[in-house]
FIBARO-233587 format. One record per residue (C-alpha): x, y, z; residue number from 0; chain; residue in one letter. Coordinates in steps of 0.001 Angstrom, whole numbers, plus 500000, padded with zeros to 6 digits. Layout:
% residues N
X / Y / Z / NUM / A / A
...
% end
This chain:
% residues 602
740758 / 142100 / 887735 / 0 / A / M
741101 / 142099 / 883946 / 1 / A / L
742279 / 139262 / 881708 / 2 / A / K
743568 / 139903 / 878189 / 3 / A / V
741405 / 137627 / 876016 / 4 / A / V
742841 / 138696 / 872671 / 5 / A / S
745746 / 140924 / 871764 / 6 / A / G
749541 / 140942 / 871852 / 7 / A / D
749628 / 139904 / 875529 / 8 / A / E
746877 / 137289 / 875516 / 9 / A / E
746459 / 135693 / 878931 / 10 / A / G
747942 / 138661 / 880833 / 11 / A / R
746193 / 139196 / 884180 / 12 / A / L
745789 / 142671 / 885677 / 13 / A / L
744580 / 143637 / 889124 / 14 / A / R
742283 / 146670 / 889434 / 15 / A / L
743794 / 148663 / 892306 / 16 / A / D
742263 / 151851 / 893649 / 17 / A / G
739097 / 153735 / 892861 / 18 / A / E
740117 / 154588 / 889279 / 19 / A / R
741957 / 152554 / 886646 / 20 / A / T
742708 / 154317 / 883365 / 21 / A / V
743229 / 152226 / 880234 / 22 / A / I
745175 / 153807 / 877381 / 23 / A / G
748405 / 154252 / 875475 / 24 / A / R
749928 / 156954 / 877694 / 25 / A / H
752640 / 155754 / 880145 / 26 / A / P
750811 / 157288 / 883130 / 27 / A / N
747790 / 155013 / 882613 / 28 / A / C
747306 / 152232 / 885132 / 29 / A / Q
746766 / 149741 / 882259 / 30 / A / V
749022 / 150620 / 879319 / 31 / A / V
748083 / 149197 / 875902 / 32 / A / L
750867 / 149600 / 873359 / 33 / A / D
748727 / 150006 / 870259 / 34 / A / N
748677 / 153031 / 867939 / 35 / A / A
744892 / 152803 / 867541 / 36 / A / S
744336 / 153181 / 871293 / 37 / A / V
743880 / 156747 / 872547 / 38 / A / S
746323 / 158053 / 875114 / 39 / A / R
743582 / 157975 / 877769 / 40 / A / H
741028 / 155676 / 876207 / 41 / A / H
738685 / 154426 / 878942 / 42 / A / A
738480 / 154078 / 882684 / 43 / A / Q
737093 / 151665 / 885272 / 44 / A / I
735706 / 153258 / 888438 / 45 / A / L
735077 / 151430 / 891711 / 46 / A / E
732482 / 152524 / 894275 / 47 / A / S
731662 / 150388 / 897329 / 48 / A / H
732619 / 147170 / 895560 / 49 / A / G
730762 / 147972 / 892319 / 50 / A / T
732746 / 148641 / 889141 / 51 / A / F
731777 / 150908 / 886234 / 52 / A / Y
733227 / 151296 / 882738 / 53 / A / L
733390 / 154696 / 881026 / 54 / A / E
734805 / 155789 / 877675 / 55 / A / D
737099 / 158836 / 877876 / 56 / A / L
736026 / 160262 / 874524 / 57 / A / R
738420 / 157996 / 872665 / 58 / A / S
738541 / 158402 / 868919 / 59 / A / R
737802 / 154707 / 868185 / 60 / A / N
735366 / 154131 / 871024 / 61 / A / G
735062 / 151498 / 873732 / 62 / A / T
732833 / 148445 / 873335 / 63 / A / F
731168 / 146416 / 876100 / 64 / A / L
730017 / 142928 / 875118 / 65 / A / N
730153 / 143969 / 871452 / 66 / A / G
728059 / 147144 / 871805 / 67 / A / A
729529 / 150669 / 871702 / 68 / A / P
729678 / 152275 / 875139 / 69 / A / L
727519 / 155401 / 875240 / 70 / A / E
727710 / 156272 / 878941 / 71 / A / S
729064 / 155030 / 882255 / 72 / A / R
727923 / 151398 / 882635 / 73 / A / T
728123 / 148933 / 885515 / 74 / A / Q
730353 / 145907 / 884934 / 75 / A / L
729335 / 142335 / 885714 / 76 / A / S
731506 / 139276 / 886138 / 77 / A / D
732501 / 137930 / 882714 / 78 / A / G
731836 / 141143 / 880749 / 79 / A / D
734147 / 141659 / 877780 / 80 / A / Q
735663 / 145065 / 877078 / 81 / A / I
736996 / 145757 / 873584 / 82 / A / R
739515 / 148563 / 873099 / 83 / A / V
740393 / 148601 / 869378 / 84 / A / C
741836 / 145112 / 868696 / 85 / A / D
742328 / 144236 / 872365 / 86 / A / I
739653 / 142376 / 874316 / 87 / A / V
739718 / 142368 / 878118 / 88 / A / L
737522 / 140169 / 880306 / 89 / A / A
736325 / 141650 / 883597 / 90 / A / F
736422 / 139197 / 886492 / 91 / A / Q
734827 / 140172 / 889787 / 92 / A / H
736298 / 137429 / 891990 / 93 / A / R
738287 / 137443 / 895206 / 94 / A / H
739172 / 133793 / 895828 / 95 / A / D
742006 / 133680 / 893290 / 96 / A / T
743584 / 137068 / 893986 / 97 / A / A
747030 / 135540 / 894448 / 98 / A / S
747048 / 134389 / 890831 / 99 / A / E
746809 / 137889 / 889447 / 100 / A / F
749487 / 140429 / 888729 / 101 / A / I
748988 / 144115 / 889445 / 102 / A / S
749885 / 146549 / 886647 / 103 / A / P
752204 / 148251 / 889161 / 104 / A / R
753042 / 145685 / 891880 / 105 / A / L
753463 / 141915 / 891772 / 106 / A / G
751304 / 139346 / 893614 / 107 / A / N
751966 / 139211 / 897379 / 108 / A / A
754020 / 142395 / 897234 / 109 / A / A
750991 / 144241 / 895947 / 110 / A / A
748740 / 142795 / 898683 / 111 / A / E
751195 / 143719 / 901425 / 112 / A / S
751909 / 147175 / 900034 / 113 / A / A
748234 / 147987 / 899619 / 114 / A / N
747354 / 146867 / 903159 / 115 / A / A
750225 / 148739 / 904797 / 116 / A / S
749622 / 151788 / 902625 / 117 / A / R
746020 / 152137 / 903783 / 118 / A / D
746995 / 151737 / 907436 / 119 / A / E
749820 / 154246 / 907104 / 120 / A / L
747553 / 156754 / 905402 / 121 / A / L
745076 / 156421 / 908285 / 122 / A / R
747776 / 156945 / 910890 / 123 / A / R
749287 / 159906 / 909034 / 124 / A / T
745963 / 161690 / 908814 / 125 / A / R
745240 / 161334 / 912539 / 126 / A / T
748708 / 162279 / 913772 / 127 / A / A
749336 / 166033 / 913737 / 128 / A / T
752008 / 166697 / 916378 / 129 / A / P
753270 / 170216 / 916899 / 130 / A / E
757036 / 170569 / 916343 / 131 / A / N
759040 / 172405 / 918965 / 132 / A / D
761256 / 175173 / 917639 / 133 / A / T
763853 / 177475 / 919205 / 134 / A / M
765435 / 180845 / 918696 / 135 / A / R
769158 / 181638 / 918683 / 136 / A / A
769165 / 185145 / 920057 / 137 / A / S
772223 / 184101 / 922051 / 138 / A / D
774683 / 181250 / 921972 / 139 / A / D
772463 / 179297 / 924389 / 140 / A / S
768779 / 178763 / 925102 / 141 / A / F
766245 / 176278 / 926305 / 142 / A / R
763954 / 174301 / 924027 / 143 / A / V
761002 / 176093 / 925645 / 144 / A / S
762079 / 179309 / 923866 / 145 / A / D
759687 / 178878 / 920938 / 146 / A / A
760596 / 180058 / 917450 / 147 / A / G
762913 / 179292 / 914533 / 148 / A / D
766614 / 179927 / 914189 / 149 / A / F
768680 / 180351 / 911063 / 150 / A / A
771467 / 177963 / 910223 / 151 / A / L
773959 / 180852 / 910076 / 152 / A / N
773020 / 182397 / 913447 / 153 / A / A
775897 / 184186 / 915194 / 154 / A / D
777592 / 182559 / 918188 / 155 / A / A
780217 / 183705 / 920623 / 156 / A / S
782714 / 180890 / 920206 / 157 / A / S
783691 / 177998 / 918006 / 158 / A / I
784139 / 174564 / 919577 / 159 / A / V
786744 / 172226 / 918152 / 160 / A / S
785987 / 168560 / 917787 / 161 / A / H
787476 / 165944 / 920074 / 162 / A / A
789419 / 163025 / 918718 / 163 / A / G
789175 / 164031 / 915050 / 164 / A / G
786497 / 162902 / 912630 / 165 / A / Q
784594 / 159849 / 913749 / 166 / A / L
783019 / 158115 / 910769 / 167 / A / P
780052 / 155877 / 911507 / 168 / A / S
781854 / 152718 / 910413 / 169 / A / D
784910 / 153071 / 912726 / 170 / A / S
785334 / 152084 / 916414 / 171 / A / F
788079 / 152514 / 918969 / 172 / A / R
790050 / 149472 / 920085 / 173 / A / V
788909 / 149948 / 923695 / 174 / A / G
785205 / 149723 / 922834 / 175 / A / L
783579 / 146424 / 923778 / 176 / A / D
782458 / 144834 / 920461 / 177 / A / P
779572 / 143117 / 922234 / 178 / A / E
778337 / 146450 / 923600 / 179 / A / L
778601 / 148012 / 920164 / 180 / A / K
776660 / 145176 / 918544 / 181 / A / L
774034 / 145178 / 921288 / 182 / A / K
773479 / 148928 / 920936 / 183 / A / A
773165 / 148789 / 917158 / 184 / A / V
770767 / 145845 / 917329 / 185 / A / L
768743 / 147490 / 920065 / 186 / A / E
768146 / 150684 / 918133 / 187 / A / I
767522 / 148758 / 914900 / 188 / A / S
764898 / 146687 / 916728 / 189 / A / Q
763282 / 149805 / 918176 / 190 / A / A
763075 / 151635 / 914855 / 191 / A / L
762287 / 148896 / 912366 / 192 / A / R
758510 / 149212 / 912797 / 193 / A / S
758382 / 153028 / 912614 / 194 / A / E
758007 / 154945 / 909366 / 195 / A / L
756631 / 158265 / 910591 / 196 / A / E
759292 / 160867 / 911352 / 197 / A / L
757510 / 162268 / 914409 / 198 / A / D
757381 / 158761 / 915884 / 199 / A / A
760927 / 157756 / 914860 / 200 / A / V
762776 / 160663 / 916471 / 201 / A / L
761400 / 160391 / 920046 / 202 / A / P
761988 / 156647 / 919866 / 203 / A / K
765628 / 157265 / 918980 / 204 / A / I
766062 / 159275 / 922187 / 205 / A / L
764262 / 156667 / 924280 / 206 / A / V
766656 / 154018 / 922975 / 207 / A / T
769706 / 156242 / 923511 / 208 / A / L
768690 / 156892 / 927122 / 209 / A / F
768576 / 153133 / 927689 / 210 / A / S
772024 / 152719 / 926122 / 211 / A / I
773535 / 155685 / 928047 / 212 / A / F
772157 / 155569 / 931611 / 213 / A / P
774242 / 158618 / 932603 / 214 / A / Q
772427 / 160878 / 930092 / 215 / A / A
770132 / 163460 / 931730 / 216 / A / N
769150 / 165447 / 928638 / 217 / A / Q
768952 / 164824 / 924923 / 218 / A / G
767623 / 166453 / 921798 / 219 / A / F
767496 / 165984 / 918023 / 220 / A / I
767618 / 168936 / 915635 / 221 / A / L
766843 / 168587 / 911938 / 222 / A / L
767287 / 170999 / 909087 / 223 / A / K
764193 / 172400 / 907424 / 224 / A / D
765471 / 172788 / 903837 / 225 / A / P
762533 / 174917 / 902723 / 226 / A / Q
762864 / 177489 / 905513 / 227 / A / A
766674 / 177188 / 905818 / 228 / A / D
766266 / 176825 / 909565 / 229 / A / K
766860 / 174247 / 912272 / 230 / A / L
763960 / 172835 / 914233 / 231 / A / R
763870 / 170866 / 917472 / 232 / A / V
762152 / 167609 / 916512 / 233 / A / K
762527 / 165603 / 919760 / 234 / A / A
763705 / 166162 / 923342 / 235 / A / T
764020 / 163979 / 926409 / 236 / A / R
765073 / 164545 / 930024 / 237 / A / A
765129 / 162677 / 933299 / 238 / A / R
765932 / 163432 / 936934 / 239 / A / G
762838 / 165569 / 937454 / 240 / A / G
763583 / 168006 / 934600 / 241 / A / R
761058 / 168847 / 931888 / 242 / A / K
761895 / 167928 / 928271 / 243 / A / P
761420 / 171551 / 927161 / 244 / A / D
764159 / 172703 / 929588 / 245 / A / E
766914 / 170905 / 927696 / 246 / A / V
769955 / 173157 / 927112 / 247 / A / A
771069 / 173806 / 923534 / 248 / A / V
774292 / 175486 / 922406 / 249 / A / S
774206 / 176892 / 918894 / 250 / A / M
777996 / 177076 / 918857 / 251 / A / T
778291 / 173328 / 919233 / 252 / A / V
775399 / 172539 / 916911 / 253 / A / V
776627 / 174718 / 914082 / 254 / A / R
780179 / 173396 / 914324 / 255 / A / Q
778940 / 169813 / 914096 / 256 / A / V
776706 / 170626 / 911116 / 257 / A / L
779406 / 172504 / 909215 / 258 / A / E
782163 / 169964 / 909783 / 259 / A / S
780025 / 166789 / 909941 / 260 / A / C
782241 / 165786 / 912883 / 261 / A / R
781327 / 164659 / 916374 / 262 / A / A
782146 / 166774 / 919463 / 263 / A / I
782853 / 165499 / 922981 / 264 / A / L
783436 / 167408 / 926205 / 265 / A / S
784179 / 165185 / 929205 / 266 / A / R
783800 / 168055 / 931681 / 267 / A / D
782301 / 171277 / 930368 / 268 / A / V
783154 / 173227 / 933547 / 269 / A / Q
786887 / 172591 / 933138 / 270 / A / D
786951 / 172580 / 929346 / 271 / A / D
789082 / 175520 / 928142 / 272 / A / T
787185 / 175554 / 924862 / 273 / A / R
784111 / 176891 / 926694 / 274 / A / F
785718 / 179680 / 928708 / 275 / A / K
784375 / 182427 / 926404 / 276 / A / T
780781 / 181256 / 926417 / 277 / A / T
778140 / 180381 / 928992 / 278 / A / T
776315 / 178184 / 926528 / 279 / A / S
776432 / 175004 / 928555 / 280 / A / L
777708 / 176039 / 931954 / 281 / A / T
774763 / 178245 / 932858 / 282 / A / R
772455 / 175259 / 932362 / 283 / A / F
774604 / 173077 / 934664 / 284 / A / D
775747 / 170774 / 931852 / 285 / A / V
778841 / 168874 / 932991 / 286 / A / R
779504 / 166606 / 930006 / 287 / A / S
778065 / 166423 / 926495 / 288 / A / M
778299 / 164578 / 923170 / 289 / A / M
776992 / 165929 / 919853 / 290 / A / C
777093 / 163900 / 916622 / 291 / A / V
775855 / 164744 / 913107 / 292 / A / P
773151 / 162896 / 911204 / 293 / A / L
774393 / 162575 / 907637 / 294 / A / V
772439 / 161526 / 904542 / 295 / A / D
773647 / 159274 / 901730 / 296 / A / A
775203 / 162194 / 899854 / 297 / A / S
777289 / 163264 / 902856 / 298 / A / G
775211 / 166323 / 903774 / 299 / A / D
774222 / 166953 / 907378 / 300 / A / A
770556 / 166323 / 908153 / 301 / A / L
770799 / 167488 / 911766 / 302 / A / G
772385 / 166546 / 915081 / 303 / A / V
771845 / 164319 / 918106 / 304 / A / I
773163 / 165655 / 921423 / 305 / A / Q
773258 / 164051 / 924879 / 306 / A / L
774075 / 165943 / 928090 / 307 / A / N
774775 / 164788 / 931624 / 308 / A / T
774472 / 167010 / 934685 / 309 / A / L
776554 / 164862 / 937037 / 310 / A / K
780284 / 165520 / 937303 / 311 / A / V
781129 / 161912 / 938163 / 312 / A / D
779282 / 160475 / 935172 / 313 / A / K
780888 / 162211 / 932206 / 314 / A / G
780955 / 160785 / 928726 / 315 / A / F
784093 / 159077 / 927385 / 316 / A / S
785556 / 158660 / 923927 / 317 / A / E
784182 / 155123 / 923846 / 318 / A / D
780747 / 156594 / 924550 / 319 / A / D
781208 / 158975 / 921654 / 320 / A / L
782252 / 156134 / 919363 / 321 / A / D
779157 / 154208 / 920394 / 322 / A / L
776876 / 157216 / 919836 / 323 / A / L
778333 / 157723 / 916350 / 324 / A / V
777681 / 154054 / 915579 / 325 / A / S
774117 / 154253 / 916839 / 326 / A / V
773602 / 157522 / 914924 / 327 / A / A
774263 / 155623 / 911692 / 328 / A / A
771124 / 153579 / 912389 / 329 / A / Q
769259 / 156745 / 913249 / 330 / A / A
770327 / 158291 / 909945 / 331 / A / E
768759 / 155374 / 908059 / 332 / A / L
765584 / 155668 / 910120 / 333 / A / A
765327 / 159406 / 909439 / 334 / A / V
765971 / 158930 / 905728 / 335 / A / E
763422 / 156119 / 905497 / 336 / A / N
760852 / 158183 / 907394 / 337 / A / A
761376 / 161149 / 905107 / 338 / A / R
761106 / 158982 / 902000 / 339 / A / L
757951 / 157430 / 903411 / 340 / A / H
756419 / 160835 / 904132 / 341 / A / E
757312 / 161986 / 900632 / 342 / A / A
755641 / 158876 / 899203 / 343 / A / A
752519 / 159565 / 901260 / 344 / A / L
752415 / 163160 / 900074 / 345 / A / R
752831 / 161989 / 896492 / 346 / A / Q
750024 / 159494 / 896919 / 347 / A / R
747758 / 162150 / 898406 / 348 / A / E
748561 / 164384 / 895462 / 349 / A / M
747779 / 161543 / 893063 / 350 / A / E
744441 / 160979 / 894796 / 351 / A / R
743653 / 164697 / 894571 / 352 / A / D
744578 / 164736 / 890892 / 353 / A / L
742411 / 161693 / 890234 / 354 / A / D
739505 / 163426 / 891927 / 355 / A / F
740177 / 166657 / 890006 / 356 / A / A
740188 / 164657 / 886763 / 357 / A / T
736824 / 163136 / 887640 / 358 / A / Q
735386 / 166546 / 888499 / 359 / A / V
736622 / 168044 / 885248 / 360 / A / Q
735276 / 165175 / 883163 / 361 / A / L
731994 / 165754 / 884944 / 362 / A / G
731809 / 169238 / 883420 / 363 / A / F
732072 / 167846 / 879896 / 364 / A / L
728915 / 166669 / 878092 / 365 / A / P
727926 / 163094 / 878919 / 366 / A / K
726355 / 162553 / 875501 / 367 / A / E
726050 / 164276 / 872149 / 368 / A / R
722876 / 166121 / 871179 / 369 / A / P
720189 / 164256 / 869278 / 370 / A / K
718770 / 166762 / 866811 / 371 / A / V
716898 / 165457 / 863752 / 372 / A / P
718850 / 166178 / 860573 / 373 / A / G
722162 / 166821 / 862341 / 374 / A / Y
725117 / 164829 / 863633 / 375 / A / A
727637 / 165910 / 866258 / 376 / A / F
731123 / 164736 / 867219 / 377 / A / A
733780 / 165769 / 869710 / 378 / A / D
737149 / 164792 / 871133 / 379 / A / Y
738890 / 165934 / 874329 / 380 / A / Y
742222 / 165021 / 875911 / 381 / A / E
744256 / 166945 / 878467 / 382 / A / A
748051 / 167141 / 878101 / 383 / A / A
748335 / 166665 / 881880 / 384 / A / L
745937 / 164969 / 884279 / 385 / A / R
743663 / 167994 / 884101 / 386 / A / V
743515 / 170690 / 881463 / 387 / A / G
742133 / 174039 / 880406 / 388 / A / G
740262 / 173180 / 877204 / 389 / A / D
736480 / 173392 / 877457 / 390 / A / Y
733527 / 172534 / 875261 / 391 / A / F
729818 / 172186 / 875850 / 392 / A / D
726467 / 171645 / 874136 / 393 / A / Y
723787 / 173935 / 875582 / 394 / A / I
720130 / 173645 / 874576 / 395 / A / V
718516 / 177102 / 874565 / 396 / A / M
714932 / 177719 / 875774 / 397 / A / P
713821 / 178593 / 872222 / 398 / A / D
715122 / 175294 / 870777 / 399 / A / G
718430 / 176570 / 869428 / 400 / A / R
721616 / 174685 / 870301 / 401 / A / L
724772 / 176481 / 871429 / 402 / A / A
728146 / 174820 / 870865 / 403 / A / I
730865 / 176464 / 872986 / 404 / A / A
734613 / 175877 / 872815 / 405 / A / L
737263 / 177603 / 874921 / 406 / A / G
740989 / 177386 / 875608 / 407 / A / D
742323 / 178758 / 878910 / 408 / A / V
745874 / 180101 / 878722 / 409 / A / A
748210 / 177564 / 880353 / 410 / A / G
747448 / 174031 / 881465 / 411 / A / K
747260 / 171902 / 884553 / 412 / A / G
745359 / 172700 / 887748 / 413 / A / M
745136 / 176528 / 887429 / 414 / A / P
743700 / 176227 / 883916 / 415 / A / A
741299 / 173494 / 885048 / 416 / A / A
739944 / 175674 / 887866 / 417 / A / L
739259 / 178522 / 885437 / 418 / A / L
737667 / 176053 / 883034 / 419 / A / M
735196 / 175112 / 885808 / 420 / A / A
734312 / 178787 / 886239 / 421 / A / R
733837 / 179078 / 882479 / 422 / A / L
731362 / 176180 / 882435 / 423 / A / Y
728842 / 177774 / 884788 / 424 / A / S
729272 / 181350 / 883584 / 425 / A / S
728756 / 180424 / 879909 / 426 / A / T
725411 / 178811 / 880637 / 427 / A / R
724247 / 181737 / 882766 / 428 / A / F
725122 / 184301 / 880107 / 429 / A / Q
723482 / 182330 / 877294 / 430 / A / L
720240 / 181953 / 879247 / 431 / A / F
720061 / 185642 / 880228 / 432 / A / T
721420 / 187527 / 877174 / 433 / A / A
719324 / 188360 / 874131 / 434 / A / E
721973 / 187584 / 871490 / 435 / A / T
725109 / 185404 / 871307 / 436 / A / P
727259 / 188553 / 870984 / 437 / A / A
725789 / 189983 / 874184 / 438 / A / E
726275 / 186647 / 875929 / 439 / A / A
729969 / 186664 / 875026 / 440 / A / L
730347 / 190280 / 876180 / 441 / A / A
728789 / 189359 / 879529 / 442 / A / G
731040 / 186316 / 879807 / 443 / A / L
734081 / 188497 / 879127 / 444 / A / N
733081 / 190984 / 881839 / 445 / A / K
732598 / 188165 / 884336 / 446 / A / D
735986 / 186580 / 883601 / 447 / A / I
737800 / 189948 / 883599 / 448 / A / A
736346 / 190885 / 886997 / 449 / A / G
736784 / 187509 / 888645 / 450 / A / S
740175 / 188252 / 890212 / 451 / A / G
741694 / 185097 / 888728 / 452 / A / L
744958 / 186750 / 887754 / 453 / A / G
746379 / 187667 / 884371 / 454 / A / H
744916 / 184697 / 882504 / 455 / A / R
742930 / 185008 / 879316 / 456 / A / F
740669 / 182630 / 877412 / 457 / A / I
740166 / 182249 / 873687 / 458 / A / T
736573 / 181299 / 873032 / 459 / A / F
734227 / 180604 / 870151 / 460 / A / V
730454 / 180310 / 870379 / 461 / A / L
728364 / 178714 / 867603 / 462 / A / M
724556 / 178849 / 867975 / 463 / A / V
722632 / 176538 / 865624 / 464 / A / L
719029 / 177094 / 864581 / 465 / A / D
718036 / 173547 / 863475 / 466 / A / P
715036 / 174360 / 861223 / 467 / A / P
716931 / 176832 / 859044 / 468 / A / S
720478 / 175475 / 859434 / 469 / A / G
721733 / 178957 / 860290 / 470 / A / Q
724723 / 179113 / 862632 / 471 / A / V
725541 / 182374 / 864431 / 472 / A / T
729243 / 182540 / 865323 / 473 / A / I
730898 / 184858 / 867858 / 474 / A / V
734662 / 184590 / 868260 / 475 / A / N
736814 / 185922 / 871131 / 476 / A / A
740348 / 185554 / 869785 / 477 / A / G
740004 / 181855 / 869045 / 478 / A / H
741132 / 179931 / 865965 / 479 / A / L
738528 / 180394 / 863234 / 480 / A / A
736183 / 177390 / 862780 / 481 / A / P
736455 / 175425 / 859514 / 482 / A / L
733487 / 175006 / 857172 / 483 / A / L
733689 / 172057 / 854766 / 484 / A / R
731512 / 172329 / 851686 / 485 / A / R
729968 / 169352 / 849902 / 486 / A / T
732584 / 169600 / 847142 / 487 / A / D
735430 / 169178 / 849661 / 488 / A / G
736424 / 172851 / 849786 / 489 / A / Q
737415 / 174026 / 853296 / 490 / A / V
737348 / 177631 / 854469 / 491 / A / E
737812 / 179470 / 857761 / 492 / A / A
734753 / 181418 / 858923 / 493 / A / V
734305 / 184418 / 861223 / 494 / A / C
737921 / 185580 / 860979 / 495 / A / K
737254 / 189306 / 860454 / 496 / A / K
734646 / 189485 / 863196 / 497 / A / E
736933 / 187944 / 865837 / 498 / A / S
737550 / 190101 / 868932 / 499 / A / G
740005 / 190007 / 871824 / 500 / A / L
740198 / 186938 / 874083 / 501 / A / P
738115 / 186895 / 877246 / 502 / A / L
739531 / 188506 / 880366 / 503 / A / G
741626 / 191295 / 878798 / 504 / A / I
739322 / 194338 / 878461 / 505 / A / I
736194 / 194207 / 880660 / 506 / A / P
734046 / 196337 / 878327 / 507 / A / D
734977 / 194548 / 875104 / 508 / A / Q
732076 / 194179 / 872665 / 509 / A / Q
731869 / 191387 / 870090 / 510 / A / Y
730506 / 191059 / 866575 / 511 / A / E
728712 / 188018 / 865232 / 512 / A / S
728722 / 186384 / 861827 / 513 / A / A
726178 / 183957 / 860365 / 514 / A / A
726443 / 181080 / 857937 / 515 / A / I
723874 / 178539 / 856764 / 516 / A / T
724799 / 174877 / 856809 / 517 / A / L
723673 / 173047 / 853696 / 518 / A / Q
723031 / 169318 / 853600 / 519 / A / E
726348 / 167428 / 853690 / 520 / A / G
728323 / 170391 / 855071 / 521 / A / E
730240 / 170317 / 858347 / 522 / A / T
731446 / 173000 / 860767 / 523 / A / L
734459 / 172231 / 862975 / 524 / A / L
735958 / 174130 / 865943 / 525 / A / A
739262 / 173108 / 867554 / 526 / A / F
741941 / 174261 / 869979 / 527 / A / T
745631 / 174905 / 869322 / 528 / A / D
746539 / 171491 / 870701 / 529 / A / G
745719 / 170327 / 867158 / 530 / A / V
747497 / 172942 / 865051 / 531 / A / T
750495 / 173344 / 867384 / 532 / A / E
751262 / 169650 / 867761 / 533 / A / A
754989 / 169209 / 867128 / 534 / A / M
757117 / 166376 / 865757 / 535 / A / N
760648 / 165416 / 866752 / 536 / A / E
762073 / 167897 / 864223 / 537 / A / S
760173 / 170687 / 866035 / 538 / A / R
757901 / 171229 / 863039 / 539 / A / V
754318 / 172100 / 863994 / 540 / A / I
751295 / 170417 / 862464 / 541 / A / Y
749794 / 173722 / 861339 / 542 / A / G
746490 / 174912 / 859910 / 543 / A / R
747349 / 173895 / 856327 / 544 / A / D
747742 / 170219 / 857292 / 545 / A / R
744521 / 170407 / 859253 / 546 / A / L
742550 / 171872 / 856352 / 547 / A / M
744004 / 169258 / 854000 / 548 / A / A
743012 / 166486 / 856404 / 549 / A / C
739446 / 167813 / 856669 / 550 / A / V
739196 / 168151 / 852884 / 551 / A / A
740450 / 164600 / 852336 / 552 / A / A
737967 / 163050 / 854757 / 553 / A / S
735196 / 161323 / 852827 / 554 / A / S
732849 / 160733 / 855776 / 555 / A / G
730818 / 163001 / 857995 / 556 / A / G
731851 / 164958 / 861089 / 557 / A / I
732517 / 161806 / 863163 / 558 / A / V
734888 / 160483 / 860507 / 559 / A / S
736541 / 163899 / 860132 / 560 / A / Q
737440 / 164220 / 863816 / 561 / A / I
738739 / 160635 / 863937 / 562 / A / K
740917 / 161362 / 860897 / 563 / A / S
742223 / 164578 / 862458 / 564 / A / I
743227 / 162958 / 865751 / 565 / A / I
744852 / 159996 / 863991 / 566 / A / S
746765 / 162296 / 861657 / 567 / A / D
747942 / 164553 / 864489 / 568 / A / V
749088 / 161610 / 866608 / 569 / A / E
750909 / 160044 / 863663 / 570 / A / S
752588 / 163378 / 862937 / 571 / A / F
753961 / 163736 / 866478 / 572 / A / G
754070 / 160067 / 867454 / 573 / A / A
757477 / 160311 / 869145 / 574 / A / S
756799 / 163585 / 870977 / 575 / A / V
754746 / 163948 / 874148 / 576 / A / Q
751784 / 166281 / 873613 / 577 / A / S
752465 / 169640 / 875261 / 578 / A / R
748985 / 171114 / 875055 / 579 / A / D
745393 / 170067 / 875612 / 580 / A / D
743538 / 168829 / 872535 / 581 / A / T
739866 / 169449 / 871812 / 582 / A / C
737657 / 169275 / 868709 / 583 / A / C
733896 / 169689 / 868375 / 584 / A / V
731804 / 169808 / 865207 / 585 / A / G
728360 / 169599 / 863651 / 586 / A / V
727156 / 168178 / 860332 / 587 / A / E
723888 / 168783 / 858529 / 588 / A / R
723008 / 165292 / 857365 / 589 / A / V
721774 / 164682 / 853840 / 590 / A / R
718101 / 163788 / 853674 / 591 / A / A
717529 / 160195 / 852457 / 592 / A / P
716195 / 159718 / 848948 / 593 / A / E
712587 / 158645 / 848419 / 594 / A / Q
712135 / 154985 / 849383 / 595 / A / G
715495 / 154807 / 851160 / 596 / A / T
715354 / 154318 / 854938 / 597 / A / P
717141 / 156967 / 857001 / 598 / A / A
720398 / 155812 / 858553 / 599 / A / S
721627 / 156738 / 861985 / 600 / A / S
724561 / 159212 / 861792 / 601 / A / P
% end
């Protein structure tokens, strides 16, 4: 857990739930710090087999552990203090006082209970993979064993009218024994209260109904599949020596109940004039049947429950129908709860996958900045979503040169992140095998264009530094031109004329290179359009002119410049959620110290 030692919420206690806890200003962080100096995703705490680690997420103001700046992922010990801007958090690795702490998302005992049940439910969901029975409506009647799907608007030979008018779930006939009604409702509530998985709830509903209606020989539950616009058999039950997959189903009855949301009763199917034009039920020896709709909170039909009896002297009555409608109301709640639970499980699985994808993507980014005598480096990266398509890397060449690569995949989210992963490995391969940076970019373009990844393109800029001379060779594939800041504060865009098409458009595209020489005190900055296209509430974009003015006004080196840029961009669009990934990377040739003056660390 974390305890706020100093800050606006001093004394606040936070539980660390899950394998990853992100600390930052963005609302989707697990620990949200409402402070303008805090980056949107500032730092994270990772848990592995009971051991916790702290990692900075390339925040602009850094993360400090016990007063020292955090350079890489570091193991946490009990009592360690984490400083995020002006907020100090104490890490406490204790278990005996868990009830005293409040989760960032759930409170006290509720959090404990939810976490325990969540893990158990996830385990059960993963191991249960039942096959759903389906059926085909080639005729007005069929058995469940006829596998397949059937459309909701399948043709049928007759339309069945409802018996006794509409029977809402909260109404009962005078002749119905109130004790029987209450017993049935309580019985099915008791049977379903511990079930949250749909494939376990539905068979249990039929088991309970068969105990309430001893004359029932067959029963089934159909539910709509909203994605496929079809009905599916989700549960069947039979007794008297018959197999569950031999249950008779009439599409005429089912569709009428779904369309009208009204119950249907036939006391004796053989003598029922409504069924003279169809063999739907009679050919399967059904003598009496009840069919009621399952209705959701908005009044739309979810599906139907139908019970059949094959004995002429044990037909269903109107009181039976009233009772089934009452019991169906409990079943509706169980089905709705099960569906909500399954949706929550799917959402949690997606969140876990996204967390893992975020970790994988962060793993592709450099863990530390290069240490080259006479030079300083700085960078900043933040995805608009959980994962993004911006990419940068520092690559040390065999001959001692240093390549700085920056790319921006069209789009964002998971598709862009997957292409970014491909870009990471391909860039390194091309740089190590090509003779010149221009040839490396041409090879990278051919690889991306022939990868079969769809109509996505990548803007890309490659800057190769030769440390002894200060010469930087730049090759640009449709990316925003890097900015060179002179010692007098003048800022200019470089390699604009030599820029070619983005990667992935024309496989045989060739690229030109340009060269500049960094003088002492000069900086070279590359960035993505998440900086220049940041927008405020008036829909005005930040723009290149503001960026160049910000760089010119910065009095420090490249580290100070990038901090100033990110602060200025966030202040500009403070009330607007970022809609694009943001990335900056730059290099500075540090001034040599004067004679007798000790060199300072950049």
